C-alpha positions as CSV (number, residue, x, y, z in Angstrom):
1,M,-121.5,-92.1,-122.4
2,L,-122.5,-88.7,-121.0
3,I,-125.0,-90.3,-118.7
4,K,-122.4,-92.7,-117.3
5,L,-120.1,-89.7,-116.7
6,L,-122.8,-87.8,-114.9
7,V,-123.6,-90.8,-112.7
8,V,-120.0,-91.2,-111.8
9,I,-119.6,-87.5,-111.0
10,G,-122.9,-87.6,-109.0
11,G,-121.8,-90.6,-107.0
12,A,-118.4,-89.0,-106.2
13,V,-120.1,-85.8,-105.1
14,A,-122.6,-87.7,-103.0
15,G,-119.7,-89.7,-101.4
16,L,-117.8,-86.5,-100.6
17,I,-120.8,-84.9,-99.0
18,F,-121.5,-88.0,-97.0
19,A,-117.9,-88.2,-95.9
20,A,-117.9,-84.5,-94.9
21,V,-121.1,-84.9,-92.9
22,L,-119.7,-88.0,-91.2
23,A,-116.5,-86.3,-90.3
24,L,-118.3,-83.3,-89.0
25,F,-120.5,-85.3,-86.6
26,Q,-117.9,-87.9,-85.7
27,G,-116.4,-85.6,-83.0
28,G,-119.7,-85.6,-81.1
29,I,-122.5,-83.1,-80.8
30,A,-122.9,-80.5,-78.1
31,T,-126.4,-79.2,-77.7
32,V,-127.7,-75.9,-76.3
33,Y,-131.4,-75.6,-75.5
34,V,-132.9,-72.4,-74.2
35,R,-136.5,-71.9,-73.3
36,S,-137.6,-68.4,-72.2
37,P,-140.8,-66.5,-72.3
38,E,-139.6,-64.8,-75.5
39,A,-138.3,-67.8,-77.5
40,T,-137.2,-71.4,-77.5
41,V,-133.9,-72.2,-79.2
42,F,-132.2,-75.6,-79.8
43,V,-128.7,-75.6,-81.3
44,P,-126.8,-78.8,-82.0
45,V,-123.1,-77.9,-82.4
46,P,-120.8,-80.5,-84.0
47,M,-117.7,-80.4,-81.9
48,A,-115.6,-80.7,-85.0
49,L,-116.6,-77.1,-85.7
50,V,-115.0,-76.1,-82.3
51,D,-111.8,-77.8,-83.5
52,I,-111.9,-75.8,-86.7
53,A,-112.7,-72.6,-84.9
54,L,-109.7,-73.0,-82.7
55,A,-107.5,-72.6,-85.7
56,F,-108.9,-69.0,-86.1
57,V,-108.4,-67.9,-82.5
58,P,-105.6,-65.4,-82.2
59,S,-102.4,-67.0,-80.9
60,E,-102.3,-64.4,-78.0
61,E,-105.7,-65.6,-76.8
62,L,-104.6,-69.3,-77.0
63,A,-101.4,-68.5,-75.2
64,D,-103.4,-66.8,-72.4
65,A,-105.7,-69.8,-72.2
66,R,-102.7,-72.1,-72.1
67,R,-101.1,-70.1,-69.3
68,E,-104.4,-70.2,-67.3
69,L,-104.6,-74.0,-67.8
70,G,-100.8,-74.4,-67.1
71,P,-100.6,-75.8,-63.6
72,Y,-104.1,-77.4,-63.8
73,R,-103.7,-79.0,-67.3
74,D,-102.6,-82.5,-66.0
75,V,-105.3,-82.4,-63.3
76,I,-108.0,-81.5,-65.8
77,R,-106.8,-84.2,-68.2
78,V,-106.9,-86.9,-65.5
79,A,-110.2,-85.6,-64.1
80,L,-111.8,-85.8,-67.6
81,E,-110.4,-89.3,-68.2
82,E,-111.8,-90.4,-64.8
83,L,-115.2,-88.7,-65.4
84,A,-115.6,-90.8,-68.6
85,D,-115.2,-94.0,-66.5
86,C,-117.3,-93.0,-63.5
87,P,-121.0,-93.8,-63.2
88,D,-123.6,-91.1,-63.8
89,A,-123.6,-88.6,-61.0
90,T,-124.7,-85.1,-59.9
91,F,-121.7,-82.9,-59.1
92,V,-123.3,-79.6,-58.3
93,E,-126.9,-78.9,-57.3
94,V,-127.6,-75.3,-56.1
95,E,-131.1,-74.1,-55.3
96,G,-131.1,-70.3,-54.8
97,P,-134.0,-67.9,-54.5
98,E,-133.9,-67.0,-58.1
99,E,-132.4,-70.0,-59.9
100,T,-131.5,-73.6,-59.7
101,V,-128.2,-74.9,-61.2
102,L,-127.4,-78.5,-61.8
103,V,-124.2,-80.0,-63.2
104,E,-124.1,-83.7,-63.8
105,K,-122.7,-86.6,-65.8
106,K,-125.2,-88.6,-67.8
107,G,-123.7,-91.4,-69.9
108,S,-120.7,-90.0,-71.7
109,D,-121.9,-86.4,-71.5
110,L,-121.6,-83.5,-69.2
111,H,-124.9,-81.7,-68.6
112,V,-125.4,-78.2,-67.2
113,E,-129.0,-77.1,-66.4
114,V,-130.1,-73.7,-65.2
115,Q,-133.7,-72.9,-64.3
116,S,-134.6,-69.3,-63.4
117,Q,-137.6,-68.9,-61.1
118,R,-137.6,-65.1,-61.8
119,D,-138.5,-65.3,-65.5
120,S,-139.0,-69.0,-66.2
121,T,-135.9,-69.2,-68.4
122,Y,-134.5,-72.7,-68.7
123,V,-131.1,-73.5,-70.2
124,N,-129.7,-77.0,-70.8
125,V,-126.2,-77.5,-72.3
126,R,-124.9,-81.0,-73.1
127,V,-121.3,-81.6,-74.1
128,P,-119.6,-85.0,-74.9
129,L,-116.8,-85.5,-72.4
130,R,-114.5,-86.9,-75.1
131,S,-114.9,-83.6,-77.0
132,V,-114.0,-81.6,-73.9
133,R,-110.8,-83.6,-73.5
134,R,-110.0,-83.1,-77.2
135,V,-110.6,-79.3,-77.0
136,V,-108.4,-79.0,-73.9
137,A,-105.6,-80.9,-75.6
138,S,-106.1,-78.8,-78.7
139,V,-105.8,-75.5,-76.8
140,A,-102.5,-76.8,-75.3
141,R,-101.2,-78.0,-78.7
142,F,-102.2,-74.8,-80.6
143,S,-100.7,-72.6,-77.9
144,R,-97.5,-74.5,-77.8
145,R,-97.2,-74.2,-81.6
146,S,-97.9,-70.5,-81.5
147,E,-95.4,-69.9,-78.7
148,R,-92.7,-71.7,-80.6
149,H,-93.2,-69.3,-83.5
150,E,-93.5,-66.1,-81.5
151,S,-91.2,-66.5,-78.5
152,P,-87.6,-67.8,-78.2
153,S,-88.3,-69.1,-74.7
154,P,-89.2,-72.8,-74.3
155,G,-92.9,-73.8,-74.3
156,F,-94.8,-75.2,-71.3
């Protein structure tokens, strides 16, 4: 009887862990890769963690971000929706005397690469576009909520 109970509890715990991991990675993964003469670092960041972190950002900071987004929010939303549907493309490619910067869409991700000729540092950041759309919407949503609690004036 005790063994059956332990098997049931173990199965439930394993199911909860699997569900938590699945939920964490379902929002997409951003990656940050840095290679420098001193070190090489690769950090996969589940975008669900960004959503969770937004809940801990002070409401004043979110309100500032929302104000800055204000007149551009709809343009950003439409641009991100269109980016998701457009073919792969390079948006920015700048070759300077000390570094090269590349911003492009590959598949469903936004890629930013920076290569320094000065010290051979290379940085690559990849972010899923759907996650960027969700974060922008979350900033607007959290900010609207905080402004309703803190200010008698109507929200944006």
